[in-house]
C-alpha positions in Angstrom: -8.6 20.0 -21.1 -5.6 21.9 -22.4 -3.5 21.9 -25.5 -0.3 20.1 -26.1 2.5 21.5 -23.9 5.4 23.0 -25.7 8.7 21.3 -24.9 12.3 22.1 -24.9 15.6 20.1 -24.4 16.5 16.7 -25.8 15.8 13.9 -23.4 14.1 12.8 -20.2 17.1 10.9 -19.2 19.4 13.9 -18.7 19.7 15.1 -15.1 18.3 18.5 -14.6 17.2 18.8 -18.2 14.2 20.9 -19.2 11.2 19.2 -20.6 12.0 17.8 -24.0 10.3 18.6 -27.3 7.8 16.1 -28.5 9.3 14.8 -31.7 7.6 14.3 -35.0 4.1 15.3 -35.9 1.8 14.6 -32.9 -1.8 13.9 -33.8 -4.2 15.4 -31.3 -5.8 12.9 -28.9 -9.0 15.0 -28.4 -11.2 12.7 -30.4 -10.2 9.7 -28.1 -10.6 11.8 -25.0 -13.9 13.4 -26.0 -15.4 10.0 -26.8 -14.8 8.9 -23.2 -17.4 11.5 -22.0 -15.5 12.2 -18.9 -15.7 15.3 -16.6 -12.5 16.8 -15.3 -9.1 16.7 -17.0 -7.0 14.2 -18.8 -3.2 14.5 -19.0 -0.5 12.1 -20.2 3.0 11.8 -21.4 4.6 9.0 -23.5 8.3 8.5 -24.2 10.4 6.1 -26.3 12.6 4.0 -24.0 15.4 3.8 -26.6 16.4 7.4 -26.1 14.0 8.8 -23.5 12.5 11.4 -25.8 8.8 12.2 -25.5 6.6 11.0 -28.3 3.5 12.7 -27.2 2.4 14.8 -24.2 -0.9 16.5 -23.3 -1.1 18.6 -20.1 2.1 16.7 -19.1 3.4 19.5 -17.0 0.3 19.7 -14.8 0.8 18.2 -11.3 -2.0 15.9 -10.4 -2.8 13.2 -7.8 -1.0 10.0 -8.8 -3.2 7.8 -6.5 -1.6 4.3 -6.2 0.8 5.0 -9.0 2.8 6.6 -6.2 3.6 3.1 -5.1 5.9 2.7 -8.1 8.1 5.6 -6.8 7.9 4.0 -3.3 9.2 0.7 -4.7 12.2 2.4 -6.3 12.8 4.4 -3.1 12.8 1.2 -0.9 14.9 -0.8 -3.4 17.7 1.8 -3.4 17.6 2.4 0.4 17.2 -1.2 1.6 18.3 -3.4 -1.3 16.4 -6.0 -3.2 17.5 -8.9 -0.9 16.5 -7.0 2.3 14.4 -9.1 4.7 12.4 -7.9 7.7 13.1 -9.9 10.9 10.5 -10.4 13.7 12.0 -11.8 16.9 11.1 -13.4 20.1 13.7 -12.5 22.7 14.1 -13.1 26.5 15.7 -11.1 29.3 16.6 -14.2 31.3 17.7 -17.8 31.0 15.5 -20.8 30.3 15.6 -23.3 33.2 13.5 -26.5 33.1 10.9 -25.0 30.9 10.6 -21.8 32.8 11.9 -18.5 31.4 13.5 -16.5 34.1 12.7 -13.1 32.7 10.5 -11.2 30.3 9.5 -12.5 26.8 9.4 -9.8 24.1 7.9 -9.9 20.7 10.1 -7.5 18.7 8.8 -6.1 15.4 10.9 -4.8 12.6 8.1 -3.1 10.6 7.4 -6.2 8.5 4.2 -5.4 6.6 3.7 -9.0 5.6 3.7 -10.6 9.1 0.6 -12.8 9.6 -0.8 -15.2 12.2 0.9 -18.1 10.5 4.2 -16.5 11.1 3.3 -16.0 14.7 2.4 -19.7 14.8 5.8 -20.6 13.5 7.4 -18.5 16.3 5.2 -20.2 18.9 6.1 -23.6 17.6 9.8 -22.9 17.9 9.3 -21.9 21.5 7.5 -25.2 22.1 10.3 -27.1 20.5 12.7 -25.3 22.8 10.6 -26.5 25.8 9.4 -23.0 26.9 6.3 -23.7 29.1 6.0 -20.6 31.3 7.7 -17.2 31.9 8.5 -15.6 35.2 8.4 -12.1 33.9 6.1 -10.1 31.6 5.1 -10.5 28.0 6.1 -7.4 26.2 6.1 -6.0 22.7 8.6 -3.7 20.9 7.2 -1.7 18.0 9.4 1.3 17.6 11.3 0.1 14.5 8.8 2.4 12.7 6.7 5.3 14.1 3.1 4.3 15.1 0.6 6.1 12.9 -3.1 5.4 13.8 -4.4 5.7 10.2 -2.9 6.5 6.8 -5.6 9.1 6.2 -7.5 10.0 9.4 -10.4 11.6 7.3 -11.5 8.3 5.8 -14.2 6.1 7.4 -13.3 4.1 10.5 -14.2 0.8 8.8 -12.1 1.3 5.7 -9.8 -1.7 5.8 -7.6 -0.1 3.2 -6.7 2.6 5.7 -5.0 0.8 8.5 -2.5 2.0 11.0 1.3 1.6 10.6 3.6 0.4 13.2 6.9 -1.4 13.9 4.8 -4.4 14.7 2.1 -5.1 12.1 -0.1 -8.2 11.8 -2.4 -9.3 9.0 -2.0 -5.9 7.3 -3.4 -4.5 10.6 -6.9 -5.9 10.0 -9.1 -8.0 12.1 -11.6 -10.5 10.6 -15.2 -9.8 11.7 -17.6 -12.7 11.1 -21.3 -13.1 11.9 -24.1 -15.6 11.7 -27.7 -15.5 12.8 -28.5 -17.9 15.6 -31.5 -18.2 17.9 -32.9 -14.8 16.9 -29.6 -13.0 17.5 -26.1 -12.9 16.1 -23.0 -14.8 17.0 -19.9 -12.7 16.1 -16.2 -13.6 15.9 -13.2 -11.3 15.9 -10.1 -13.1 14.9 -6.6 -12.7 13.4 -7.0 -15.4 10.8 -4.4 -16.6 8.3 -4.3 -19.9 6.4 -3.3 -22.2 9.3 -4.1 -20.2 12.4 -7.3 -18.3 13.3 -6.7 -16.9 16.8 -9.6 -15.1 18.4 -8.6 -11.7 19.9 -9.9 -9.7 22.8 -8.5 -6.2 21.8 -11.1 -5.8 19.1 -14.7 -6.3 20.1 -18.0 -6.1 18.2 -21.5 -5.4 19.4 -24.6 -5.7 17.2 -27.1 -2.9 17.9 -30.5 -1.8 16.7 -30.3 1.3 14.6 -30.8 2.3 11.0 -27.4 3.9 10.6 -24.5 4.3 10.5 -23.5 0.8 9.7 -20.4 0.9 11.9 -19.1 3.0 14.8 -15.7 2.7 16.4 -14.1 4.0 19.6 -10.9 3.3 21.6 -11.7 2.5 25.2 -9.5 1.0 27.8 -7.0 -0.1 25.2 -9.6 -1.8 23.2 -11.1 -1.3 19.7 -14.8 -1.1 20.4 -17.0 -1.6 17.4 -20.7 -1.6 16.9 -22.6 -2.7 13.8 -26.2 -2.0 12.8 -28.3 -5.1 13.0 -30.2 -4.0 9.9 -27.0 -4.2 7.8 -26.3 -7.9 8.6 -27.8 -10.8 6.6 -27.9 -14.4 7.8 -24.2 -14.6 7.8 -21.1 -13.0 6.4 -17.7 -11.5 7.1 -15.4 -8.6 6.4 -12.1 -7.2 7.4 -11.9 -4.1 9.7 -8.8 -2.1 10.6 -7.3 -2.3 14.1 -6.0 0.9 15.6 -3.6 -0.6 18.2 -1.4 -2.9 16.1 1.1 -3.9 18.7 -1.5 -4.9 21.2 -3.4 -6.8 18.4 -0.2 -8.7 17.5 0.4 -9.5 21.2 -3.2 -10.6 21.7 -3.0 -13.0 18.7 0.4 -14.4 19.8 -0.9 -15.0 23.3 -3.7 -17.1 21.9 -1.5 -19.0 19.5 1.2 -19.7 22.2 -1.5 -21.3 24.4 -2.1 -23.9 21.6 1.6 -24.7 21.8 1.7 -25.2 25.5 2.8 -21.7 26.7 0.6 -19.6 28.8 1.5 -16.0 28.7 0.3 -13.3 31.2 -3.3 -12.2 30.3 -2.8 -8.5 30.9 -2.3 -6.2 28.0 1.2 -6.3 26.5 3.4 -3.3 27.4 5.6 -1.5 25.0 9.3 -1.4 25.9 11.8 0.8 24.0 14.6 -0.5 21.9 18.0 -0.6 23.6 16.7 -0.9 27.2 20.2 -1.9 28.3 19.3 -5.4 29.5 20.8 -8.6 28.2 18.7 -10.3 25.6 18.6 -13.9 24.4 17.2 -14.6 20.9 14.8 -17.5 21.1 13.1 -17.5 17.7 12.8 -15.3 14.7 10.7 -15.1 11.5 12.3 -13.7 8.4 10.2 -12.2 5.6 10.4 -12.8 1.9 13.1 -10.7 0.2 12.1 -7.1 -0.5 11.8 -7.6 -4.3 9.0 -10.2 -3.6 7.3 -7.9 -1.1 7.4 -5.1 -3.6 6.0 -7.3 -6.4 3.0 -8.2 -4.3 2.6 -4.6 -3.2 2.4 -3.5 -6.9 0.1 -6.3 -7.9 -2.3 -6.0 -5.0 -1.8 -2.3 -4.2 -1.5 -2.9 -0.4 -1.4 0.4 1.3 0.2 -0.8 4.5 3.1 -2.3 2.6 3.8 0.9 0.8 3.8 3.0 4.0 6.0 0.5 5.9 8.5 0.3 3.1 8.6 4.1 2.6 9.1 4.7 6.4 11.8 2.0 6.5 13.6 3.5 3.5 13.5 7.0 5.0 15.0 5.7 8.3 17.6 3.7 6.4 18.6 6.9 4.6 19.2 8.6 8.0 15.9 10.3 8.4 13.7 10.2 11.5 10.2 10.7 10.1 7.4 10.8 12.7 4.6 11.2 10.2 3.8 9.9 6.7 4.1 13.4 5.3 7.6 13.8 6.8 8.7 10.6 5.1 6.9 11.6 1.9 9.0 14.8 1.9 12.2 12.7 2.2 11.0 10.5 -0.8 10.1 13.6 -2.9 13.5 15.2 -2.4 15.2 11.9 -3.2 13.2 11.5 -6.4 14.1 14.9 -7.6 17.8 14.2 -7.1 17.8 10.6 -8.3 15.8 11.2 -11.5 16.8 14.7 -12.3 13.3 16.1 -12.0 12.8 19.8 -12.8 10.3 20.1 -9.9 9.9 18.4 -6.6 6.8 16.2 -6.5 4.6 16.2 -3.4 4.0 12.9 -1.6 1.7 13.1 1.4 2.3 9.4 2.1 3.9 6.4 0.3 0.7 4.7 -0.9 -1.0 7.5 -2.8 -4.1 7.2 -0.6 -4.0 10.9 0.1 -5.2 13.1 -2.7 -2.8 15.8 -1.5 0.0 14.1 -3.5 1.1 15.8 -6.8 3.3 14.8 -9.6 3.2 15.6 -13.3 2.8 12.9 -16.0 6.1 14.0 -17.6 8.0 13.6 -14.2 6.5 10.2 -13.8 7.6 9.2 -17.3 11.1 10.6 -16.5 11.2 8.3 -13.5 10.1 5.3 -15.5 12.7 5.9 -18.2 15.5 6.1 -15.7 14.3 3.1 -13.8 14.0 1.1 -17.1 17.7 1.7 -17.9 18.6 0.2 -14.6 16.2 -2.7 -15.0 14.7 -2.0 -11.6 10.9 -1.7 -11.8 9.4 -3.3 -14.9 9.8 -6.9 -13.8 7.9 -6.2 -10.6 4.9 -4.4 -12.2 1.6 -6.1 -13.0 1.0 -7.5 -16.4 -2.1 -5.9 -17.9 -4.0 -7.2 -21.0 -5.1 -4.5 -23.4 -8.9 -4.3 -23.7 -10.7 -4.0 -27.0 -13.4 -1.5 -28.0 -16.1 -3.6 -26.2 -14.1 -3.6 -23.0 -13.0 -7.3 -23.1 -9.4 -8.3 -22.6 -7.8 -9.0 -26.0 -4.4 -10.7 -25.9 -4.4 -10.9 -29.7 -3.4 -7.2 -29.9 0.2 -8.1 -29.3 0.6 -5.2 -27.0 2.4 -5.9 -23.7 1.6 -3.6 -20.7 3.5 -3.6 -17.4 2.0 -0.9 -15.2 0.6 0.3 -11.9 -3.0 1.4 -11.6 -4.3 4.1 -9.2 -7.8 4.7 -8.1 -9.5 7.2 -5.8 -13.0 8.6 -6.1 -12.9 10.7 -9.3 -9.2 10.0 -9.7 -7.9 7.3 -12.1 -4.3 6.8 -13.1 -2.1 4.4 -14.9 1.7 4.4 -15.5 4.2 2.0 -16.7 5.6 0.4 -19.8 4.3 -0.7 -23.2 5.9 -3.0 -25.7 4.3 -2.7 -29.1 3.7 -5.5 -31.6 6.6 -4.0 -33.5 8.7 -4.4 -30.3 9.1 -0.7 -29.5 9.3 0.0 -25.8 7.5 3.0 -24.4 7.1 4.5 -21.0 3.8 6.3 -20.2 1.7 8.0 -17.6 -1.9 9.0 -17.9 -3.7 10.9 -15.1 -7.5 11.5 -15.1 -9.2 13.4 -12.4 -12.2 15.5 -11.5 -11.0 17.2 -8.4 -14.0 19.6 -8.4 -16.4 16.7 -8.2 -14.1 15.0 -5.6 -14.1 18.2 -3.4 -17.9 17.9 -3.0 -17.6 14.4 -1.4 -17.6 13.7 2.4 -14.4 11.7 2.9 -16.0 10.1 6.0 -18.9 8.7 3.9 -18.2 5.0 3.2 -20.8 4.9 0.4 -20.0 5.1 -3.3 -20.5 8.6 -4.7 -23.2 9.1 -7.3 -21.7 8.7 -10.8 -18.4 7.5 -9.4 -18.6 4.0 -10.8 -19.5 5.1 -14.3 -16.8 7.8 -14.2 -14.2 5.2 -13.2 -15.3 2.7 -15.9 -15.0 5.3 -18.6 -11.6 6.5 -17.4 -10.3 2.9 -17.5 -11.6 2.5 -21.0 -9.9 5.7 -21.9 -6.6 4.4 -20.5 -6.7 1.4 -22.8 -7.8 3.3 -25.9 -4.9 5.7 -25.5 -2.4 2.8 -25.0 -3.8 1.2 -28.2 -3.4 4.5 -30.0 0.2 5.0 -28.9 1.2 1.4 -29.8 -0.3 1.8 -33.3 1.3 5.1 -33.9 4.7 3.9 -32.6 4.7 1.1 -35.1 3.4 3.1 -38.0 
């Protein structure tokens, strides 16, 4: 698993500095790591926030997949490019005047890339139209989704039914997932496909499900005639249940849901599929209604707590565009973020970001570089308040608040990849930044990414790696206070 890396140069906080020397006598962590009985490799770096110097490092110069820890970098990237008070704005605009309840022109649902837009927000927009007295439109119902590039899936190699692998667009709805529900009735199944939120549950037509007799696979998916056509194996369904599935045509999905909701508010929109019109079509536009998101800081806090992949990708793409880039793929935008991170945090090497969520295992960053980013971010007070509070677990694996150790961190999980990075406050009130990366890429390489099942041994490996994270944190806190 490697010996302690030799270090040179004084502090992580100095731009362009070489890796610093671990100060003091560093006790080997091999006993803790070996007791975890994990295959693969374990690397980490820990620094004192008071001066940025490394306290301990092990394999800290080895670039490894960060998994969702990458979202912490994305958060900083978006905060600098967009600002903490930035809000996404979804609009309903018209190309003609409103006369006696009739809109003399087209009605356009204009997206801004808001990753948090849901059916309730669409309901609020429809209510505003109702209050204005809009009852019919003379023209077409259109959508505009080019605020961000449309990307059909974050990682195309993953299973079709993976709801954590949605598309990204300038017009997103319900994290680009459709709710599939089923119940047995009269010897068959009744299925529903809807865009539900708390107050609204509009049924949609652009995503359809058919129950078929087969032993496997559980799901199949195809795009046909502008529709998401799903089938599910009857043998996989119980008496009733539900799950979320990704949609692959997010703008059409949002338009379909809005059309259904608008009908509830007295506005019948054309039933044909919504077209997509480019921004800046040269025509006069009248703003009828808009929905403004929560401020960016709140969006990021939710992203870091719930690890929402769509949010990370939308924020990363929006940040790249705000910085003058024109990314057409997630990898393009990831390159922009990697170059920014090197300059912004004085990294010795350029990290690799294949996306902004960490869903791709092609991403690479070293634990030392991650700690360097965390140290710099802490001095500006940018990230720590937004990270998730984690309670240290004791030797039996149960949360133990009595340890007095405070952890604010971001977790990351892929099959045979487990990461954790963030901040520690010890009982003696010393503040540390840390990153620990655990992976078995050889084992991961044997997996079929299109197989939705859990790999053999994967759950046990993950549990052991998470236990190791907490044992290392406990060790660092004890040693820092000694």
